[in-house]
Biopython code that builds the backbone (N, CA, C, O; Angstrom):
import numpy as np
from Bio.PDB.StructureBuilder import StructureBuilder

atoms = [
    (1, "MET", "N", (35.464, 1.592, -6.452)),
    (1, "MET", "CA", (34.125, 2.029, -6.576)),
    (1, "MET", "C", (33.246, 0.733, -6.634)),
    (1, "MET", "O", (33.609, 0.118, -7.636)),
    (2, "THR", "N", (32.209, 0.031, -5.966)),
    (2, "THR", "CA", (31.633, -0.817, -6.223)),
    (2, "THR", "C", (30.366, -0.316, -6.359)),
    (2, "THR", "O", (29.735, 0.449, -5.630)),
    (3, "LEU", "N", (29.942, -1.101, -7.879)),
    (3, "LEU", "CA", (27.921, -0.310, -8.105)),
    (3, "LEU", "C", (27.437, -1.551, -7.654)),
    (3, "LEU", "O", (28.005, -2.643, -7.659)),
    (4, "GLN", "N", (26.226, -1.218, -7.232)),
    (4, "GLN", "CA", (25.341, -1.902, -6.683)),
    (4, "GLN", "C", (24.619, -1.926, -7.631)),
    (4, "GLN", "O", (24.329, -0.878, -8.208)),
    (5, "LYS", "N", (24.032, -3.418, -8.130)),
    (5, "LYS", "CA", (23.310, -3.796, -8.773)),
    (5, "LYS", "C", (21.689, -3.221, -8.074)),
    (5, "LYS", "O", (21.514, -3.555, -6.902)),
    (6, "ILE", "N", (20.478, -2.347, -8.782)),
    (6, "ILE", "CA", (18.664, -2.075, -8.264)),
    (6, "ILE", "C", (17.909, -3.348, -8.714)),
    (6, "ILE", "O", (17.917, -3.790, -9.862)),
    (7, "ILE", "N", (17.386, -3.772, -7.866)),
    (7, "ILE", "CA", (17.075, -4.991, -8.032)),
    (7, "ILE", "C", (15.495, -4.135, -7.856)),
    (7, "ILE", "O", (15.375, -2.924, -7.667)),
    (8, "ASN", "N", (14.267, -5.239, -7.990)),
    (8, "ASN", "CA", (12.588, -4.965, -8.401)),
    (8, "ASN", "C", (12.143, -6.021, -8.608)),
    (8, "ASN", "O", (12.409, -7.059, -9.215)),
    (9, "ILE", "N", (11.469, -5.632, -8.050)),
    (9, "ILE", "CA", (10.007, -7.049, -8.095)),
    (9, "ILE", "C", (9.442, -6.173, -9.381)),
    (9, "ILE", "O", (9.254, -4.977, -9.603)),
    (10, "VAL", "N", (9.276, -7.396, -10.100)),
    (10, "VAL", "CA", (7.898, -7.920, -11.465)),
    (10, "VAL", "C", (6.653, -8.097, -11.586)),
    (10, "VAL", "O", (5.795, -7.884, -12.442)),
    (11, "ALA", "N", (6.761, -8.863, -9.770)),
    (11, "ALA", "CA", (5.835, -9.818, -9.985)),
    (11, "ALA", "C", (5.899, -10.515, -8.367)),
    (11, "ALA", "O", (6.778, -11.053, -7.693)),
    (12, "ALA", "N", (4.023, -10.073, -8.119)),
    (12, "ALA", "CA", (3.526, -10.672, -6.812)),
    (12, "ALA", "C", (2.149, -11.301, -7.181)),
    (12, "ALA", "O", (1.391, -11.088, -8.128)),
    (13, "SER", "N", (2.065, -12.315, -5.902)),
    (13, "SER", "CA", (0.789, -12.800, -5.567)),
    (13, "SER", "C", (0.408, -13.604, -4.703)),
    (13, "SER", "O", (1.084, -14.583, -4.384)),
    (14, "THR", "N", (-0.971, -13.261, -4.082)),
    (14, "THR", "CA", (-0.837, -13.266, -2.185)),
    (14, "THR", "C", (-1.040, -15.591, -3.252)),
    (14, "THR", "O", (-1.374, -16.204, -4.266)),
    (15, "GLN", "N", (-0.482, -15.708, -1.827)),
    (15, "GLN", "CA", (-0.761, -17.064, -1.376)),
    (15, "GLN", "C", (-1.394, -17.710, -0.294)),
    (15, "GLN", "O", (-1.623, -18.873, 0.038)),
    (16, "GLY", "N", (-1.651, -16.306, 0.252)),
    (16, "GLY", "CA", (-2.287, -16.808, 1.307)),
    (16, "GLY", "C", (-2.199, -16.999, 2.612)),
    (16, "GLY", "O", (-1.179, -17.653, 2.828)),
    (17, "ASP", "N", (-3.101, -16.602, 4.168)),
    (17, "ASP", "CA", (-2.292, -17.157, 5.263)),
    (17, "ASP", "C", (-0.990, -15.411, 5.175)),
    (17, "ASP", "O", (-0.009, -15.426, 5.919)),
    (18, "TYR", "N", (-1.181, -14.378, 4.403)),
    (18, "TYR", "CA", (-0.386, -13.488, 4.833)),
    (18, "TYR", "C", (1.031, -13.502, 4.059)),
    (18, "TYR", "O", (1.918, -12.776, 4.508)),
    (19, "LYS", "N", (1.353, -14.495, 2.622)),
    (19, "LYS", "CA", (2.009, -14.709, 2.261)),
    (19, "LYS", "C", (1.702, -13.844, 0.838)),
    (19, "LYS", "O", (0.658, -13.294, 0.486)),
    (20, "LEU", "N", (3.290, -13.956, 0.011)),
    (20, "LEU", "CA", (3.151, -13.366, -0.727)),
    (20, "LEU", "C", (4.261, -13.632, -1.700)),
    (20, "LEU", "O", (5.423, -13.517, -1.312)),
    (21, "SER", "N", (3.875, -14.126, -3.464)),
    (21, "SER", "CA", (5.088, -14.806, -3.903)),
    (21, "SER", "C", (5.686, -13.750, -4.735)),
    (21, "SER", "O", (5.051, -13.104, -5.569)),
    (22, "LEU", "N", (6.922, -13.604, -4.472)),
    (22, "LEU", "CA", (7.315, -12.371, -4.836)),
    (22, "LEU", "C", (8.925, -12.418, -6.398)),
    (22, "LEU", "O", (10.063, -12.613, -5.972)),
    (23, "LEU", "N", (8.758, -12.248, -7.786)),
    (23, "LEU", "CA", (9.417, -12.446, -8.504)),
    (23, "LEU", "C", (10.862, -11.226, -8.472)),
    (23, "LEU", "O", (10.760, -9.999, -8.443)),
    (24, "PHE", "N", (11.543, -11.663, -8.481)),
    (24, "PHE", "CA", (12.480, -10.128, -8.796)),
    (24, "PHE", "C", (13.001, -10.461, -10.345)),
    (24, "PHE", "O", (13.206, -11.509, -10.958)),
    (25, "ASP", "N", (13.117, -8.977, -10.687)),
    (25, "ASP", "CA", (14.190, -9.361, -12.542)),
    (25, "ASP", "C", (15.420, -9.943, -12.453)),
    (25, "ASP", "O", (16.151, -9.765, -13.427)),
    (26, "ASP", "N", (15.898, -10.671, -11.435)),
    (26, "ASP", "CA", (16.803, -10.973, -11.899)),
    (26, "ASP", "C", (16.854, -12.792, -11.703)),
    (26, "ASP", "O", (17.697, -13.682, -11.588)),
    (27, "GLY", "N", (15.502, -12.644, -11.751)),
    (27, "GLY", "CA", (14.938, -14.183, -11.812)),
    (27, "GLY", "C", (14.535, -15.326, -10.247)),
    (27, "GLY", "O", (13.975, -16.410, -10.087)),
    (28, "ALA", "N", (15.375, -14.037, -9.130)),
    (28, "ALA", "CA", (14.922, -14.789, -7.748)),
    (28, "ALA", "C", (13.654, -14.694, -6.970)),
    (28, "ALA", "O", (13.087, -13.652, -6.639)),
    (29, "ARG", "N", (13.185, -16.251, -6.656)),
    (29, "ARG", "CA", (12.079, -16.466, -6.076)),
    (29, "ARG", "C", (12.186, -15.679, -5.380)),
    (29, "ARG", "O", (13.060, -14.820, -5.497)),
    (30, "GLN", "N", (10.836, -15.729, -3.869)),
    (30, "GLN", "CA", (11.304, -15.707, -2.723)),
    (30, "GLN", "C", (9.622, -15.902, -1.701)),
    (30, "GLN", "O", (8.752, -15.036, -1.789)),
    (31, "MET", "N", (9.539, -16.505, -1.271)),
    (31, "MET", "CA", (8.204, -16.405, -0.219)),
    (31, "MET", "C", (8.124, -15.634, 0.845)),
    (31, "MET", "O", (8.940, -15.840, 1.743)),
    (32, "VAL", "N", (7.412, -14.871, 0.958)),
    (32, "VAL", "CA", (7.650, -13.870, 1.989)),
    (32, "VAL", "C", (6.274, -14.220, 3.138)),
    (32, "VAL", "O", (5.173, -14.238, 2.587)),
    (33, "ASP", "N", (6.282, -14.419, 4.255)),
    (33, "ASP", "CA", (5.390, -14.113, 5.003)),
    (33, "ASP", "C", (5.709, -13.050, 6.083)),
    (33, "ASP", "O", (6.602, -12.917, 6.919)),
    (34, "PHE", "N", (4.574, -12.326, 5.707)),
    (34, "PHE", "CA", (3.828, -11.195, 6.912)),
    (34, "PHE", "C", (3.593, -11.082, 8.237)),
    (34, "PHE", "O", (3.860, -10.196, 9.049)),
    (35, "LYS", "N", (2.844, -12.517, 8.351)),
    (35, "LYS", "CA", (2.137, -12.602, 9.552)),
    (35, "LYS", "C", (2.533, -11.945, 10.293)),
    (35, "LYS", "O", (2.096, -10.897, 10.769)),
    (36, "SER", "N", (3.927, -12.831, 10.567)),
    (36, "SER", "CA", (4.898, -12.435, 12.180)),
    (36, "SER", "C", (4.630, -10.421, 12.677)),
    (36, "SER", "O", (4.289, -9.616, 13.545)),
    (37, "PHE", "N", (5.059, -10.603, 11.469)),
    (37, "PHE", "CA", (5.471, -8.577, 11.410)),
    (37, "PHE", "C", (4.201, -8.088, 11.239)),
    (37, "PHE", "O", (4.424, -6.881, 11.325)),
    (38, "LEU", "N", (3.050, -8.194, 11.060)),
    (38, "LEU", "CA", (1.673, -7.235, 11.205)),
    (38, "LEU", "C", (1.242, -8.320, 12.907)),
    (38, "LEU", "O", (0.575, -7.513, 13.555)),
    (39, "GLN", "N", (1.326, -9.404, 13.613)),
    (39, "GLN", "CA", (0.705, -9.250, 14.703)),
    (39, "GLN", "C", (1.371, -8.424, 15.091)),
    (39, "GLN", "O", (0.878, -7.365, 15.479)),
    (40, "HIS", "N", (3.156, -8.731, 15.110)),
    (40, "HIS", "CA", (3.818, -7.640, 16.060)),
    (40, "HIS", "C", (3.792, -6.532, 16.073)),
    (40, "HIS", "O", (4.068, -5.916, 17.102)),
    (41, "ALA", "N", (3.470, -5.950, 14.990)),
    (41, "ALA", "CA", (3.375, -4.603, 14.693)),
    (41, "ALA", "C", (2.916, -3.935, 15.856)),
    (41, "ALA", "O", (2.401, -4.745, 16.626)),
    (42, "VAL", "N", (2.900, -2.392, 16.423)),
    (42, "VAL", "CA", (2.325, -1.994, 17.702)),
    (42, "VAL", "C", (1.538, -0.786, 17.187)),
    (42, "VAL", "O", (0.711, -0.271, 17.940)),
    (43, "HIS", "N", (1.792, -0.160, 15.606)),
    (43, "HIS", "CA", (0.814, 0.868, 15.194)),
    (43, "HIS", "C", (-0.402, 0.394, 14.941)),
    (43, "HIS", "O", (-0.280, -0.518, 14.124)),
    (44, "PRO", "N", (-1.567, 0.567, 15.250)),
    (44, "PRO", "CA", (-2.699, 0.438, 14.615)),
    (44, "PRO", "C", (-2.899, 0.653, 12.944)),
    (44, "PRO", "O", (-3.588, -0.176, 12.349)),
    (45, "ASP", "N", (-2.292, 1.764, 12.204)),
    (45, "ASP", "CA", (-2.480, 1.992, 11.069)),
    (45, "ASP", "C", (-1.427, 0.316, 10.497)),
    (45, "ASP", "O", (-1.725, -0.515, 9.640)),
    (46, "LEU", "N", (-0.446, 0.375, 11.229)),
    (46, "LEU", "CA", (0.079, -1.795, 10.877)),
    (46, "LEU", "C", (-0.984, -2.590, 10.785)),
    (46, "LEU", "O", (-1.621, -3.263, 9.976)),
    (47, "ARG", "N", (-0.955, -2.331, 11.701)),
    (47, "ARG", "CA", (-2.075, -3.798, 12.340)),
    (47, "ARG", "C", (-3.496, -3.834, 11.718)),
    (47, "ARG", "O", (-4.315, -4.751, 11.654)),
    (48, "ALA", "N", (-3.534, -2.543, 11.278)),
    (48, "ALA", "CA", (-4.953, -2.949, 10.752)),
    (48, "ALA", "C", (-4.781, -3.508, 9.070)),
    (48, "ALA", "O", (-5.755, -3.590, 8.323)),
    (49, "TYR", "N", (-3.264, -3.892, 8.616)),
    (49, "TYR", "CA", (-3.344, -4.756, 7.192)),
    (49, "TYR", "C", (-3.312, -6.358, 7.434)),
    (49, "TYR", "O", (-2.895, -7.178, 6.616)),
    (50, "LEU", "N", (-4.049, -6.756, 9.244)),
    (50, "LEU", "CA", (-4.799, -7.613, 8.933)),
    (50, "LEU", "C", (-5.334, -8.035, 9.092)),
    (50, "LEU", "O", (-5.597, -8.995, 9.817)),
    (51, "ASP", "N", (-5.784, -7.386, 8.365)),
    (51, "ASP", "CA", (-7.253, -7.844, 7.598)),
    (51, "ASP", "C", (-6.774, -7.816, 6.263)),
    (51, "ASP", "O", (-6.230, -7.002, 5.517)),
    (52, "GLU", "N", (-7.423, -9.758, 6.200)),
    (52, "GLU", "CA", (-6.764, -10.220, 4.995)),
    (52, "GLU", "C", (-7.478, -9.505, 3.345)),
    (52, "GLU", "O", (-7.328, -9.734, 2.145)),
    (53, "LYS", "N", (-8.037, -8.851, 3.937)),
    (53, "LYS", "CA", (-8.974, -8.255, 2.275)),
    (53, "LYS", "C", (-7.938, -7.026, 1.947)),
    (53, "LYS", "O", (-7.471, -6.734, 0.846)),
    (54, "ARG", "N", (-7.722, -6.424, 3.144)),
    (54, "ARG", "CA", (-6.999, -5.042, 2.951)),
    (54, "ARG", "C", (-5.566, -5.788, 2.409)),
    (54, "ARG", "O", (-5.723, -6.210, 1.264)),
    (55, "PHE", "N", (-4.538, -5.987, 2.824)),
    (55, "PHE", "CA", (-3.599, -6.876, 2.860)),
    (55, "PHE", "C", (-3.484, -7.017, 1.325)),
    (55, "PHE", "O", (-2.475, -6.997, 0.621)),
    (56, "SER", "N", (-4.803, -7.168, 0.990)),
    (56, "SER", "CA", (-3.831, -8.201, -0.701)),
    (56, "SER", "C", (-4.152, -6.867, -1.721)),
    (56, "SER", "O", (-3.790, -6.816, -2.896)),
    (57, "GLU", "N", (-4.833, -5.910, -1.079)),
    (57, "GLU", "CA", (-4.449, -4.639, -2.037)),
    (57, "GLU", "C", (-3.487, -3.895, -1.959)),
    (57, "GLU", "O", (-3.500, -2.674, -1.805)),
    (58, "PHE", "N", (-2.722, -4.498, -2.047)),
    (58, "PHE", "CA", (-1.252, -4.108, -2.272)),
    (58, "PHE", "C", (-1.099, -3.848, -4.143)),
    (58, "PHE", "O", (-2.000, -4.086, -4.948)),
    (59, "ARG", "N", (0.142, -3.367, -4.445)),
    (59, "ARG", "CA", (0.508, -2.812, -5.525)),
    (59, "ARG", "C", (2.080, -2.921, -5.906)),
    (59, "ARG", "O", (3.049, -2.830, -5.153)),
    (60, "LEU", "N", (2.036, -3.160, -7.415)),
    (60, "LEU", "CA", (4.056, -2.466, -7.512)),
    (60, "LEU", "C", (4.018, -1.175, -7.951)),
    (60, "LEU", "O", (3.554, -0.508, -8.875)),
    (61, "GLU", "N", (4.620, -1.068, -7.037)),
    (61, "GLU", "CA", (4.933, 1.004, -7.961)),
    (61, "GLU", "C", (6.346, 0.801, -8.181)),
    (61, "GLU", "O", (6.898, 0.164, -7.284)),
    (62, "HIS", "N", (7.091, 1.184, -9.160)),
    (62, "HIS", "CA", (8.317, 0.993, -9.424)),
    (62, "HIS", "C", (9.350, 0.698, -9.237)),
    (62, "HIS", "O", (10.437, 1.274, -9.185)),
    (63, "GLY", "N", (8.672, -1.150, -9.027)),
    (63, "GLY", "CA", (9.161, -2.321, -9.140)),
    (63, "GLY", "C", (9.350, -2.293, -7.176)),
    (63, "GLY", "O", (10.494, -2.629, -6.870)),
    (64, "ASP", "N", (8.557, -2.002, -6.079)),
    (64, "ASP", "CA", (8.160, -1.581, -4.609)),
    (64, "ASP", "C", (6.818, -2.215, -4.580)),
    (64, "ASP", "O", (5.977, -2.231, -5.479)),
    (65, "LEU", "N", (6.758, -2.770, -3.313)),
    (65, "LEU", "CA", (5.576, -3.083, -2.488)),
    (65, "LEU", "C", (5.361, -2.353, -2.123)),
    (65, "LEU", "O", (6.190, -1.561, -1.676)),
    (66, "ILE", "N", (4.028, -2.171, -2.094)),
    (66, "ILE", "CA", (3.197, -0.852, -0.914)),
    (66, "ILE", "C", (1.333, -1.093, -1.580)),
    (66, "ILE", "O", (0.614, -1.457, -2.511)),
    (67, "TRP", "N", (1.423, -0.509, -0.127)),
    (67, "TRP", "CA", (0.104, -0.790, 0.448)),
    (67, "TRP", "C", (-0.375, 0.648, 0.574)),
    (67, "TRP", "O", (0.321, 1.662, 0.626)),
    (68, "GLY", "N", (-1.718, 0.537, 0.615)),
    (68, "GLY", "CA", (-2.282, 1.994, 0.485)),
    (68, "GLY", "C", (-1.705, 2.961, 0.374)),
    (68, "GLY", "O", (-0.990, 2.885, -0.625)),
    (69, "ASP", "N", (-1.590, 4.070, 0.972)),
    (69, "ASP", "CA", (-0.826, 5.330, 0.630)),
    (69, "ASP", "C", (0.537, 5.389, 1.134)),
    (69, "ASP", "O", (0.896, 6.342, 1.826)),
    (70, "TYR", "N", (1.087, 4.717, 0.923)),
    (70, "TYR", "CA", (2.649, 4.147, 1.005)),
    (70, "TYR", "C", (2.702, 3.892, 2.951)),
    (70, "TYR", "O", (3.695, 3.966, 3.675)),
    (71, "ASP", "N", (1.617, 3.663, 3.246)),
    (71, "ASP", "CA", (0.671, 2.629, 4.874)),
    (71, "ASP", "C", (1.962, 1.669, 5.203)),
    (71, "ASP", "O", (2.547, 1.587, 6.283)),
    (72, "LEU", "N", (2.262, 0.935, 3.934)),
    (72, "LEU", "CA", (2.815, -0.449, 4.680)),
    (72, "LEU", "C", (3.920, -0.449, 3.304)),
    (72, "LEU", "O", (3.478, -0.629, 2.169)),
    (73, "CYS", "N", (5.114, -0.268, 3.516)),
    (73, "CYS", "CA", (6.486, -0.708, 2.636)),
    (73, "CYS", "C", (7.497, -1.275, 2.969)),
    (73, "CYS", "O", (7.691, -1.182, 4.181)),
    (74, "PHE", "N", (8.343, -1.906, 2.357)),
    (74, "PHE", "CA", (9.745, -2.691, 3.083)),
    (74, "PHE", "C", (10.387, -2.334, 2.040)),
    (74, "PHE", "O", (9.893, -2.308, 0.912)),
    (75, "PRO", "N", (12.109, -1.878, 2.460)),
    (75, "PRO", "CA", (12.821, -2.184, 1.957)),
    (75, "PRO", "C", (13.522, -3.471, 0.953)),
    (75, "PRO", "O", (13.864, -4.649, 1.065)),
    (76, "ILE", "N", (13.480, -2.472, 0.007)),
    (76, "ILE", "CA", (13.833, -4.106, -0.776)),
    (76, "ILE", "C", (14.321, -5.307, -1.168)),
    (76, "ILE", "O", (13.923, -6.126, -1.997)),
    (77, "MET", "N", (16.060, -5.248, 0.208)),
    (77, "MET", "CA", (16.683, -6.371, 0.137)),
    (77, "MET", "C", (15.895, -6.426, 1.684)),
    (77, "MET", "O", (16.838, -6.141, 2.423)),
    (78, "ASP", "N", (15.467, -6.501, 2.005)),
    (78, "ASP", "CA", (14.911, -7.171, 3.838)),
    (78, "ASP", "C", (13.555, -8.402, 2.907)),
    (78, "ASP", "O", (13.057, -9.344, 3.524)),
    (79, "LEU", "N", (13.117, -8.030, 1.099)),
    (79, "LEU", "CA", (12.097, -8.369, 0.673)),
    (79, "LEU", "C", (13.041, -9.461, 0.135)),
    (79, "LEU", "O", (12.754, -10.541, 0.652)),
    (80, "TYR", "N", (14.126, -9.549, -0.775)),
    (80, "TYR", "CA", (14.849, -10.223, -1.450)),
    (80, "TYR", "C", (15.712, -11.409, -0.826)),
    (80, "TYR", "O", (16.265, -12.443, -1.199)),
    (81, "THR", "N", (15.541, -10.777, 0.166)),
    (81, "THR", "CA", (16.546, -11.494, 1.634)),
    (81, "THR", "C", (15.181, -12.489, 2.644)),
    (81, "THR", "O", (15.271, -13.451, 3.408)),
    (82, "ASN", "N", (14.175, -11.780, 2.222)),
    (82, "ASN", "CA", (13.167, -12.565, 3.632)),
    (82, "ASN", "C", (13.620, -12.369, 4.613)),
    (82, "ASN", "O", (14.150, -13.379, 5.077)),
    (83, "GLN", "N", (13.686, -11.554, 5.190)),
    (83, "GLN", "CA", (14.105, -10.724, 6.093)),
    (83, "GLN", "C", (13.983, -9.831, 7.107)),
    (83, "GLN", "O", (14.681, -9.317, 7.981)),
    (84, "ILE", "N", (12.235, -9.805, 6.476)),
    (84, "ILE", "CA", (11.598, -8.428, 7.274)),
    (84, "ILE", "C", (10.863, -7.883, 8.618)),
    (84, "ILE", "O", (10.237, -6.845, 8.833)),
    (85, "ASP", "N", (11.195, -9.011, 9.443)),
    (85, "ASP", "CA", (10.880, -9.441, 10.763)),
    (85, "ASP", "C", (12.248, -9.437, 11.674)),
    (85, "ASP", "O", (12.351, -10.309, 12.536)),
    (86, "LYS", "N", (13.231, -8.538, 11.516)),
    (86, "LYS", "CA", (14.178, -8.724, 12.372)),
    (86, "LYS", "C", (14.164, -8.638, 13.728)),
    (86, "LYS", "O", (14.900, -9.253, 14.499)),
    (87, "TYR", "N", (12.863, -7.455, 14.140)),
    (87, "TYR", "CA", (12.941, -6.903, 15.326)),
    (87, "TYR", "C", (11.683, -7.205, 16.403)),
    (87, "TYR", "O", (10.714, -6.462, 16.246)),
    (88, "HIS", "N", (11.599, -8.007, 17.265)),
    (88, "HIS", "CA", (10.720, -7.785, 18.189)),
    (88, "HIS", "C", (10.668, -7.149, 19.466)),
    (88, "HIS", "O", (11.385, -7.625, 20.346)),
    (89, "PRO", "N", (9.836, -6.001, 19.772)),
    (89, "PRO", "CA", (10.174, -5.836, 21.080)),
    (89, "PRO", "C", (10.445, -6.055, 22.008)),
    (89, "PRO", "O", (11.240, -5.488, 22.759)),
    (90, "LEU", "N", (9.186, -7.849, 22.278)),
    (90, "LEU", "CA", (9.026, -8.236, 23.214)),
    (90, "LEU", "C", (10.899, -9.178, 23.419)),
    (90, "LEU", "O", (11.661, -9.437, 24.351)),
    (91, "GLN", "N", (10.879, -9.309, 22.455)),
    (91, "GLN", "CA", (11.884, -10.142, 22.724)),
    (91, "GLN", "C", (13.374, -9.863, 23.453)),
    (91, "GLN", "O", (14.198, -10.507, 24.103)),
    (92, "ALA", "N", (13.154, -8.124, 22.793)),
    (92, "ALA", "CA", (14.532, -7.338, 23.297)),
    (92, "ALA", "C", (14.413, -7.553, 24.637)),
    (92, "ALA", "O", (15.282, -7.863, 25.452)),
    (93, "ALA", "N", (12.884, -7.297, 24.827)),
    (93, "ALA", "CA", (13.028, -6.871, 26.695)),
    (93, "ALA", "C", (13.137, -8.539, 27.898)),
    (93, "ALA", "O", (13.249, -8.668, 29.117)),
    (94, "ALA", "N", (13.036, -9.451, 26.833)),
    (94, "ALA", "CA", (13.073, -10.972, 27.808)),
    (94, "ALA", "C", (14.460, -10.871, 28.350)),
    (94, "ALA", "O", (14.897, -11.749, 29.094)),
]
sb = StructureBuilder()
sb.init_structure("model")
sb.init_model(0)
sb.init_chain("A")
sb.init_seg("    ")
for serial, (resi, resn, name, xyz) in enumerate(atoms, 1):
    if name == "N":
        sb.init_residue(resn, " ", resi, " ")
    sb.init_atom(name, np.array(xyz, "f"), 0.0, 1.0, " ", f" {name:<3s}", serial, name[0])
structure = sb.get_structure()
């Protein structure tokens, strides 16, 4: 049986233009750009985070990055590997 280490975000800061600098508890750092994800979001509750003030109102909760009442959150490994924007419906139709 393989044990997987639980990874947590210990610090996050805005870097402008929908980018966040994330520091993980293993010392890894990642600059994650959320702009494309938000621009391609279809649901209005997600697109609402294109408002930069609203986007900047994230919080860290138990090592996870959260916006609002869990309106927007991402799997920790997607943030750790900087792969939040995996699929665009318009690309699939092309």
